[in-house]
N, C-alpha and C positions, 0 to 999 in steps of 0.2 A: 977573814972579818970585813964584812962589809960596809961601801964607802960612800953605799945610797943614802938620802935623807929624805923625809917625807913630809911635807907639809900642807895643811890643810886650806883648799880655794872656794868650796862652798858645799850646802845640804841641801839638793831642791829637786822637789817633784819626783822622790822616791829616786834618786842616787845622791851617795859619797862622791864629791872629786878633788884630788890631790895633785899636789907635784912632787915627782922624781928630781928630785938631780942629784949630781956626781955618780951619773951613769956613762962609761965609757961612751963615744963617738964612733962608733964602730956599724950604726945602724941596728942592730940587735934591741929590744925591748928586752928589759930587764923583767926576769920570772922573777913575777911577783904569786903570791896566795893569798887571800884574804880567811879568814876560818870565824867557825860560827861553832860558840859549843863544841869545839873539836870535828867538827863537817866543814868539809871544802867549800865554798861562795863560788858557786859558776857565774855568776853572774856579772864576771870581773874584767875591764879592758885595759888596756894598755896603746897610749898616742902618742905619736912625737907629740913634742913642746916646739913652739915656739924658737927655744935657745937651743944650743945641740948640748947633748948632755944631759938637758931635762925632756923630762914624759908627762903625760897625763896622765892618771888614774881615776879610771871608774867604775864605780861600785855600785850594781842596781840593787837598791833592798829586795832578797826572794818575798814574797806575799807569803811564805808561812812561820818569817819571821817577823812580820806585823801582829801585836796584840801585847795583853794585859801583860808589863811587867819590863821585866831590863834587858835588853838583850846585847853584848857586848861584840862589835866587830872587830877581827885584830889579823891588823898588815903584815905579813912578812916578806922577807927578801928568799924568797922561794932559794936562790944558791946558796949564800951564807945560810942559809934556817936562823935566823935574826928577825928580832922583831924592830920593826919603821913605824911604826903606831897605831892606835885604835882611835874606832869611834864607838859610841855605846848608842843604842836608842829605848825612849825612856817612850811608855803608851799605858795609857787608864786613868786610875788616880790619878793625883798631883801628887809627886813623890819627894816631899822637903826634905832636904837634909838627910838625904835615903842614902845609905850604905852598901844597898843593893848593886850600885853600880862598879861598887870598885871592887865589890865578891867576885863578882862575874869575871871581873876585869883579873883578878890574881888567880880564877877557875881556870883562864884562858894560859894566862903564861906559866901557870903549874901543871898544864900539859904538855906545853910547850918543854919543861925542861925533863917530863917524865918520855916524850919520846925522842931527846936530846940523850938523856942517861941515857935508856934503851938501844940507841942505836951506839952508843958509846961503849957498851956491855958488850955488845955484839962483837966489835973490830978487836972488842982486847981480849979476843975468846977464843 
């Protein structure tokens, strides 16, 4: 189980930033992956934070993710394969009380469960 926690810092100029706490003070950054529609986002950077055991996560929004609709980015501790957090980008017509963001998040979490179940099936056979 992951001991990492994630807190949002800001979302500005096309970059979502967060702080990761609970990382070992070994000097190596935590293995973080960000997914959008079950694709790995490759515009992710992890840099050392101000306090020991803290790291700053920066996720640049890929240009192909910007458009009408709801885009949900899910952030994982890649080592523990555990969700740390998520953020949603909504563009286009104003979406008042829209459930699409929740459905997109549920889809992303279902994809994570499918991967874990498939890995479990491969390991137990």
